[in-house]
C-alpha positions in Angstrom: 29.9 46.8 75.8 28.0 44.0 77.4 26.2 41.6 75.1 22.3 42.2 74.9 20.1 40.3 77.3 16.5 39.7 76.6 14.6 41.8 79.2 11.4 40.5 81.3 8.5 41.7 79.4 5.1 40.3 79.7 2.7 40.1 76.8 -1.0 39.7 77.0 -2.2 38.8 73.7 -5.8 38.9 74.8 -5.4 42.4 76.2 -7.0 45.4 75.0 -3.6 47.1 74.6 -2.0 46.3 71.0 1.1 44.3 71.4 3.3 46.8 70.0 2.2 49.4 72.8 2.8 46.7 75.5 6.3 46.3 74.1 6.9 50.1 74.1 5.4 50.7 77.5 7.6 47.8 79.2 10.8 49.0 77.7 10.0 52.7 78.6 9.3 51.7 82.4 12.5 49.5 82.3 14.6 52.5 81.2 12.8 54.9 83.6 13.5 52.8 86.7 17.1 52.0 85.9 16.7 48.5 85.1 18.1 49.3 81.5 21.0 51.7 81.6 22.5 54.2 79.0 24.6 52.4 76.4 23.1 48.9 77.2 22.5 46.7 74.2 19.0 45.9 73.1 18.3 42.5 71.5 17.6 42.4 67.9 14.1 42.6 66.6 14.2 39.0 65.2 15.7 37.6 68.4 13.2 39.7 70.5 10.1 38.4 68.4 11.2 34.8 68.7 11.7 35.0 72.5 8.2 36.6 72.9 6.5 34.3 70.4 5.1 37.1 68.5 5.3 38.4 64.9 8.4 40.8 64.1 6.1 43.5 63.1 4.8 44.8 66.2 8.5 44.7 67.7 9.7 46.6 64.7 7.0 49.1 65.4 7.7 49.4 69.1 11.4 49.8 68.4 10.7 52.6 65.9 8.7 54.6 68.4 11.5 54.2 71.2 14.1 55.5 68.8 12.0 58.3 67.6 11.4 59.4 71.4 15.1 59.2 72.2 14.8 56.0 74.5 17.0 53.9 71.9 19.7 54.8 69.7 20.1 52.6 66.3 22.6 52.9 63.7 23.0 51.0 60.5 25.4 48.1 60.8 25.5 48.5 64.7 23.3 47.3 67.6 20.6 49.1 69.1 21.4 50.4 72.6 19.6 52.5 75.2 20.2 56.2 74.5 23.7 57.3 76.0 22.2 60.7 76.5 19.6 59.7 78.9 19.7 61.6 82.0 21.3 59.6 84.7 18.9 61.1 87.2 16.1 58.7 85.9 18.1 55.7 85.2 19.8 55.6 88.8 16.5 56.3 90.5 15.6 52.6 91.7 18.3 52.4 94.5 17.1 55.5 95.9 13.3 54.3 96.0 14.7 51.1 97.6 16.5 53.0 100.2 13.5 55.0 101.1 11.3 52.1 101.1 13.5 50.3 103.9 13.6 53.4 105.9 9.6 53.9 105.8 7.2 52.6 108.3 5.7 50.6 105.3 9.1 48.7 104.9 9.0 45.2 103.6 11.4 44.0 106.1 9.8 42.9 109.5 10.1 45.6 112.1 11.5 43.2 114.6 14.3 42.1 112.2 15.0 45.7 111.3 15.7 46.5 115.1 17.7 43.5 115.5 19.9 44.6 112.5 20.2 48.1 114.1 21.7 46.7 117.0 24.7 45.1 114.9 27.9 47.2 115.1 30.0 48.7 112.2 33.4 47.0 111.7 35.4 48.9 108.8 38.6 47.7 110.4 37.8 44.1 110.1 38.2 44.0 106.1 41.4 45.5 105.0 44.4 43.5 103.9 47.6 44.7 105.7 49.4 45.0 108.7 47.9 43.8 112.1 44.8 42.3 110.4 43.0 40.0 112.7 42.4 36.6 111.5 44.6 37.0 108.4 47.2 34.2 107.7 50.7 34.3 106.2 49.3 34.2 102.5 52.6 34.1 100.7 53.7 31.0 102.9 50.9 28.9 101.7 52.1 25.7 99.8 50.3 26.9 96.6 52.0 24.5 94.3 50.9 21.7 96.6 47.4 23.0 96.6 47.2 23.5 93.0 48.4 20.1 92.2 45.7 18.6 94.4 43.1 20.8 92.9 44.0 19.8 89.4 44.1 16.1 90.4 40.5 16.3 91.9 39.2 18.3 88.6 40.4 15.4 86.5 38.5 13.0 88.6 35.3 14.9 88.1 32.3 13.1 86.8 28.6 13.5 86.4 28.1 12.8 90.1 30.5 15.7 90.9 27.9 18.1 89.7 25.1 17.0 91.9 24.4 17.8 95.5 26.9 16.4 98.0 26.1 14.7 101.2 24.1 16.8 103.7 26.6 16.3 106.7 29.6 16.9 104.1 31.9 14.7 102.4 32.5 11.3 104.2 36.1 11.3 103.4 36.7 14.6 105.0 34.5 13.9 107.9 36.6 10.8 108.7 39.8 12.8 108.1 38.7 15.6 110.4 37.4 13.1 113.1 40.8 11.3 113.2 42.8 14.7 113.5 40.3 15.8 116.2 40.7 12.8 118.6 44.5 12.7 118.2 45.3 16.6 118.1 42.4 18.0 120.3 41.2 15.0 122.3 37.7 15.4 121.0 35.3 12.5 121.5 33.9 12.1 118.2 32.9 9.7 115.2 32.8 10.9 111.6 28.9 10.7 111.7 29.1 13.4 114.3 30.8 15.8 112.0 29.0 18.4 110.1 30.8 20.4 107.6 30.0 24.1 107.2 30.8 27.2 105.6 33.0 28.6 108.5 32.5 29.1 112.2 29.8 31.8 111.5 27.5 29.4 109.8 28.3 26.7 112.5 27.0 29.3 115.1 24.1 30.3 113.1 22.8 26.7 112.5 23.4 25.8 116.4 21.6 28.9 117.3 18.5 27.6 115.0 18.5 24.1 116.6 18.9 24.9 120.3 17.7 28.5 120.9 14.6 30.2 120.6 13.8 34.0 120.3 14.2 35.6 123.8 16.6 32.6 124.8 19.3 33.9 127.0 23.0 33.2 126.0 26.3 34.0 127.9 28.9 35.8 126.0 32.4 36.4 127.0 33.1 40.0 127.9 35.2 41.1 126.1 34.4 38.4 123.3 33.9 37.5 119.7 31.7 40.2 118.4 30.8 38.3 115.3 29.4 35.4 117.4 27.3 38.0 119.4 25.9 39.4 116.1 24.5 35.9 115.2 22.8 35.4 118.3 21.6 39.2 118.2 20.1 38.6 114.9 18.4 35.3 116.2 16.7 37.6 118.6 18.5 36.1 121.8 19.0 38.1 124.9 22.9 38.5 125.3 24.4 38.2 128.7 27.8 39.4 129.0 30.0 37.5 131.5 33.4 39.0 132.4 36.6 37.1 131.6 39.8 37.0 133.7 43.0 35.1 133.5 41.1 31.9 134.1 38.5 32.3 131.3 34.9 33.1 131.7 33.9 34.0 135.2 31.1 31.1 135.5 30.2 32.1 139.0 29.4 35.7 137.9 27.5 34.2 134.9 25.3 32.0 137.2 24.7 35.3 139.3 23.8 37.3 136.2 21.5 34.5 134.6 21.5 31.1 136.1 18.9 29.9 133.7 20.6 30.8 130.5 20.0 28.5 127.7 23.7 28.3 126.6 27.2 29.8 126.7 29.5 30.7 123.8 33.2 30.2 125.0 36.7 30.2 123.6 38.4 28.2 126.2 41.7 27.1 124.6 42.5 30.7 123.6 40.0 33.3 124.7 38.9 35.7 122.1 40.4 38.4 122.4 42.4 38.5 125.5 44.3 35.2 124.6 43.7 33.5 128.2 43.3 29.7 128.8 40.4 28.5 130.7 41.7 26.7 133.8 40.6 23.3 134.7 38.5 24.3 137.5 36.7 26.8 135.4 36.0 24.0 132.8 34.5 21.6 135.2 32.3 24.4 136.9 31.0 25.4 133.4 30.1 21.9 132.5 28.6 21.3 135.9 26.4 24.3 135.3 25.3 23.2 131.7 24.5 19.7 133.1 22.7 20.9 136.1 20.5 23.4 134.1 20.3 21.7 130.9 22.2 24.4 129.1 24.3 24.0 126.2 28.2 25.2 125.7 29.5 26.3 122.2 33.1 25.9 122.1 34.8 27.8 119.4 38.2 26.4 119.1 39.2 28.9 116.3 43.0 28.7 116.4 44.3 26.1 119.0 47.0 24.8 116.6 49.2 27.8 117.4 50.9 27.8 120.8 54.4 28.9 121.5 55.0 28.2 125.2 53.4 24.9 125.8 51.7 22.0 123.9 48.2 22.7 122.4 45.5 22.7 125.2 42.9 19.7 125.1 39.4 20.6 124.0 36.7 21.4 126.4 34.4 18.9 124.7 36.9 16.0 125.7 36.0 16.6 129.3 32.1 16.5 128.5 30.7 13.3 129.8 27.0 14.4 129.3 26.8 15.6 125.6 26.5 19.4 126.5 29.1 20.7 124.3 28.8 21.6 120.6 32.4 21.9 119.3 33.1 24.2 116.5 36.3 24.5 114.3 37.5 26.1 111.3 40.1 25.8 108.5 40.1 29.6 108.1 43.3 30.2 110.4 45.2 27.1 109.4 44.6 27.2 105.7 43.0 30.5 104.4 39.9 32.5 105.0 38.4 32.5 101.7 38.1 28.5 101.9 35.0 29.2 104.1 35.4 25.6 105.7 34.6 24.8 109.1 33.0 21.8 111.0 30.7 21.0 114.1 30.9 18.1 116.3 27.3 17.5 117.3 26.1 15.0 120.3 24.9 12.0 118.8 21.2 12.6 120.1 21.1 15.9 118.2 22.4 14.9 114.8 18.9 14.4 113.2 18.0 18.0 114.3 21.1 19.7 113.1 20.6 17.8 110.1 17.1 18.9 109.2 17.9 22.4 110.2 21.0 22.3 107.7 18.7 21.0 105.0 16.3 23.9 105.5 19.1 26.3 105.2 21.3 25.2 102.2 20.8 21.7 101.6 24.4 20.7 101.6 28.0 22.1 101.6 29.9 22.5 98.4 32.0 19.2 97.7 35.0 20.0 95.6 37.1 21.8 98.1 36.1 19.3 100.9 37.8 16.5 98.9 40.8 18.8 98.3 41.3 19.4 101.7 40.7 16.0 102.7 43.7 15.0 100.4 45.7 17.9 101.7 45.4 16.6 105.2 45.6 12.8 104.5 48.8 13.2 102.5 50.7 15.0 105.4 50.8 18.5 103.9 48.6 19.9 106.8 50.8 18.8 109.6 53.7 20.0 107.6 52.1 23.5 107.0 51.0 23.8 110.6 54.6 23.3 111.8 56.0 25.6 109.3 53.4 28.4 110.4 54.0 27.7 114.1 57.8 28.6 113.8 57.0 31.6 111.5 54.4 33.1 113.8 56.5 32.5 116.8 59.0 34.7 115.3 56.6 37.4 114.1 54.8 37.4 117.7 58.2 37.7 119.5 59.1 40.7 117.2 55.8 42.3 117.6 56.3 41.9 121.5 59.5 43.5 121.2 58.6 46.3 119.2 55.7 47.3 121.4 57.9 47.1 124.5 60.3 49.3 122.8 58.0 52.0 121.6 55.3 52.0 124.1 57.1 50.8 127.3 55.3 50.7 130.6 52.3 52.7 129.0 50.8 49.4 128.0 50.1 46.0 128.9 50.3 43.0 126.5 47.8 40.0 126.8 47.6 36.8 124.8 51.0 36.6 123.2 51.6 33.0 124.3 49.3 31.5 121.5 47.2 32.1 118.4 47.8 34.8 115.8 47.0 37.9 117.6 47.7 39.8 120.9 46.0 42.4 122.7 47.7 45.8 123.8 45.9 47.6 126.5 46.6 51.2 127.6 46.9 52.1 131.3 45.3 55.4 130.5 42.1 55.6 128.3 42.4 56.4 124.8 39.8 56.7 121.8 40.8 53.3 120.4 38.0 53.4 117.7 39.1 56.7 116.2 42.9 55.7 116.3 41.6 52.5 114.4 39.6 54.4 111.7 42.7 56.6 111.0 45.1 53.7 111.1 43.0 52.2 108.3 43.9 54.9 106.1 47.5 54.1 106.2 46.8 50.4 105.8 47.1 49.4 109.4 44.0 47.1 110.3 44.1 47.3 114.0 40.9 46.3 116.0 39.8 48.4 118.7 39.6 46.5 121.9 36.4 48.5 123.1 34.6 46.9 120.1 34.6 43.6 121.7 32.7 44.7 124.7 28.8 44.6 124.8 28.6 46.8 127.8 31.1 49.6 129.1 34.5 48.6 128.3 37.0 48.1 131.1 40.1 48.7 129.0 41.1 50.5 125.7 43.6 49.3 123.3 44.0 47.3 120.2 43.9 43.7 119.1 46.9 43.3 116.7 47.0 40.4 114.4 50.6 39.3 113.2 49.8 36.3 110.8 50.0 38.3 107.7 52.6 41.0 108.8 56.1 40.3 107.6 58.7 40.4 110.2 60.5 43.3 108.4 57.2 45.3 108.4 56.5 45.0 112.0 58.8 47.6 113.7 57.6 50.3 111.2 54.0 49.4 111.7 54.4 49.7 115.5 56.0 53.0 115.1 53.2 54.4 112.9 50.6 53.3 115.5 52.5 55.0 118.1 52.3 58.2 116.2 48.6 57.9 115.6 48.0 57.1 119.3 49.9 60.2 120.3 47.9 62.3 117.6 44.6 60.8 119.1 41.8 63.8 119.3 40.6 63.0 122.5 42.0 61.3 125.7 45.7 61.0 124.3 48.0 58.9 126.5 51.3 60.2 127.1 54.2 58.3 125.8 
C-alpha cells in the first residue's frame, strides 16, 4: 500500500463553516471525484493537524464522521484508509468528466488547436519493439559496458554546479565535439556557437517552426515524407504543400509550380525518408537557388547519413549553402539509441539570438549530464568504432532482408532505399490495404509501417517501410514469410503471390 500523502485542503479560519466541517467536506469531495481512491492511506490526525496549522480536535471530529459514514476505514494499530468498499463508479468519475469536457463546445482547449490535433494521424505501428521496427537500432550491440563506465565516471565528477541549469545552447564541450564531427564527416560549415543541443529531431523542427514560420505559412513537405515532421507543422498551423519525390529527390520545379512563395521546405536529401533516394546535385542547387531568390528556408533533416553501403556518405546540403538559408538537423537516436533523446541544430549565425530566445521560452536549457557522457563517448573514439561495427552489421541484415523479400515476393514487389540507412521500402505492383496488414502484423510482433501513411494526399504506391536495425539476421527470413502470409490474407484488394 502506498504511503499517505497529505491532500490539498484549504481551511478558512474566518469562515462561517466550522473547521471540522470544512475538513469533512474537502475529504468527501476528494473521494467522490476520484482524487482519493479505495485503499489509499490517510495521514494521521496528528500529522494532518500540523500540516493545516490547526488544533487536532477538529481533525479527529472530521475523521470520526467520515468513518461513521463509511468513507474511511479505521482499525486499531493500523492506518486509516479510504474505504475499500466504496463504489468504483464514483471514484473513477473524474476521467469521464474530463473526456466529456474536452469533447464539448465549452472545451477549455482552443477550438483552433483542437481542429489541428484532429488532423494528426494515428500511428499504432510506430511504438512496438520487434521485427521491422523503423528507427530501431541494434540495441544488443551497443557497447553498454563502455557507456556504463563513462556514466559512472561522470557521476563521480558531479558537484553542486551539476544540479543547476546548463547552458542554453547546450554543453560547450559537446558542441565543440559535434562541430568537429560535422565539419569532418558531413562537410557542414559550422562553429560550436552555431550548434544548439535539443531533445531529438522533433524538438529541433518544433523550435525552427516557432522561429521561422507563422500560422498559415506554407511549407513544402516531401511526398511521401517524414510524417512526424509534417505533424509538427500541422500543430503550428502551417499550410502543408506536398511535393512529389522521384529518384533525384524532391521535385523542386513541381514545388515552385504548386507554391512558389512557400516559406520553407523540409527535406531529407542524403537519404530521403521513406523511399531512400539521394537528392542529385542539380536538385540541390535548384533548391538552394529557390530559397535564396524567395527568402525561403530549407530544413535539412540528416537523420541517418552515417550508414551507406554502396558508397561513401553523401556531403550535406548545408555544406553547399553560401547564403545561410539551410537549418541543419541531426540526431543521435539512430547512431546511439532513441531513448537518449539527444539531437542538434546548426543555426545560421544571424539567427542564433532568435533561436536562443525561443528555446529559452520553451524549456530554458537541455539536460546536461548525458551531453557530457556523449561528448566523452565521441572524444575517446568509441563513437567511430561503434559506427564502423554497426555499418557492417546493418549491411549484413540489409542484404539478408533484400534476399528474403526477393525469394518470398518475387516480381510482385519493388525494393527502394536499400543502399543506405536502417530501413527499406517494399512497394507492391498491385494495390493492397497496407494499413490493415500493418495493424494485423503488430499482433504478431511485426512492426511494419504502411507506406500509405507517409502520404499527405492520395498515395501513389502501397507497401511497407521495413526497418532492419533491430531485427536479428536469424529472424529476418521467418519474419518475411509471416509478412507474406499476412499480405495474402489481406481482407481487401489482396495481391496474387
